[in-house]
C-alpha positions, 0 to 999 in steps of 0.5 A: 500500500505504501508503494502505491501511495508514493507512485500516486502522489508522484503522478499527481504532482507531475500532472499538476506541474504539467497543468501549471506549465500549460496555463502559463500566460505569456505577455503579448508585444507592442507592434509599433511606437511613434514618439514626439517631443514638444513643449517639454512633453513626450507623446507616445502612440502605436499599436499592440498585439491582441490581448494587451490591456496597458503598456508601460512607458519608460523614458531614459536619458540620452545614454539609455542608462538613467530612468527619467520617468515611467508611466502606464497608458491604456490600450483600446482596440490594440492602439495606445496614445498617451502624453506623459505628465512629466515635464522634460527638459530640452534634450534627447531621450530614449523611450521604451514601451512594453506590454504592462505584463511583460514582453519585448520592449520597443525602443525609439529616441525622441528629441524634446523641445521647449518650443512648439516644434516637434522632432522625431528620430530613430527607428523602431527596434526590438530589444533582446531584453525582456520586461522584468515580469516575464523574464524568468517565468519559462525557466521557472516552469521548466525547472519545476518540470525537471524536478517533478520528472526526477521525483517521478523516476525516483518514486518508480525506482523506489517502488521497483526496489521494494518489490 
C-alpha cells in the first residue's frame, strides 16, 4: 500500500506541474511605437498585439542608462496614445514601451523641445531584453518540470526496489 501511495503522489504532482506549465500566460508585444517631443512633453502612440490591456512607458536619458520617467497607458482596440505628465528638459531621450504584463520592449529616440516644434528620430527596434515580469517565468516552469520528472523516476525506482 505504501508503494502505491508514493507512486500516486508522484503522478499527481507531475500532472499538476504539467497543468501549471500549460496555463502559463505569456505577455503579448507592442507592435509599433511613435514618439514626439514638444513643449517639454513626450507623447507616445502605437499599436499592440491582441490581448494587451495596458503598456508601460519608460523614458531614459540620452545614454539610455538612467530612468527619467515611467508611466502606464491604456490600450483600446490594439492602439495606445498617451502624453506623459512629466515635464522634460529640452534634449534627447530614449523611450521604451512594452506590454504592462511583460514582453519585448520597443525602443525609439525622441528629441524634446521647449518650443512648439516637434522632432522625431530613430527607428523602431526590438530589444533582446525582456520586461521583468516575464523574464524568468519559462525557466521557472521548466525547472519545476525537470524536478518533478526526477521525483517520478525516483518514486518508480523506489517502488521497483521495494518489490
